[in-house]
N, C-alpha and C positions, 0 to 999 in steps of 0.2 A: 766318181771321178776316177779315171784310169791313169795309172802311174807306170812309168817305165822304171828300170832298175837304178836310176841315178841316185847317188848317195845322199843328195839333199832332199830326196823324197822320203827319207826314213828318219824318224825321230820318236823316241819314247815319250817326249814331252808334248807331242801334238795332240790337241783335243779337237776332234771333229764334231760339228753340229749333228744333231740327230737325223737331219734330213740329207746327210751326205755319207755315202759309203765309199771307202777307198778300195779300188780293185787293182792290185798290182799285176802287171804283165809277167809271164814266166821269164825266168832268167834267159839271156841269150836268145831273144826272139824279136829281133828288129823288124821282121816281116809282119808282125802283129801291130806294130806301132804306126799309126797313120802318118805321123810327122816324118818318119823315115821315108815314106813314099813321096811325100812332098819334096824333101831334100833331093831324092833321086831325080825327080822330075826337073827341079830347078837346075841341078848339075848338068843333066843331059840335054835339056831343051832351051835353057835360058842363058847360054854362053859361058858356063863354067867348065865345061868338059875340055880338057887339053888346052887350058889357057893359063898363062902366067901373068900375074898382076905385078905392077910396079910398086904398089904400096897398100897398106891396110885400108887407107881411105878409098882407093880404087875398088877394093873388094866390097867395102860397105856400100859404095855408090851402086855397084853392079847388083848387089843383093837387094838393095831397096828397090831398084828398078824392076828386077825380076819378081819380087813379092808383090809389088803394085800391079804388075801385069797379070799375075795369076788370080788376083782378087776377082777379076771379071770373067774368069774361066770356070764358072760354076759347075758345068758338066764334067770337066776334067777333074776338078777337085773332088767332086762326088765320086767319080770312078776310082780315085786314088784312096779315098778315106772312108767310104760308106760300106763298111764290112757288115755282114750278117750278124757276127758276134757282138758288134756294137749296138746294132738296132734291136737285138733281142735281149740285151743286158737288162736285168731287173734287180731291184734292191729288195 
């Protein structure tokens, strides 16, 4: 399982099963995190770029719509997230 540097991904109390290995991303490397590429795509292509929302509910509605749209965009998602280093990762 690949982890970014979020504080909640670190704990001395965590016990991982034998069949799971935790692979942390290097610090300050958002370009390696596939989720960052998805957020960039949503911001740029799904109506978040240069837009002001009236409420948090409007943000949530727009985000849900955008995420539901990209579910069907499998080739785009693959191009955003299917990195060689992920495909070649071994435990």
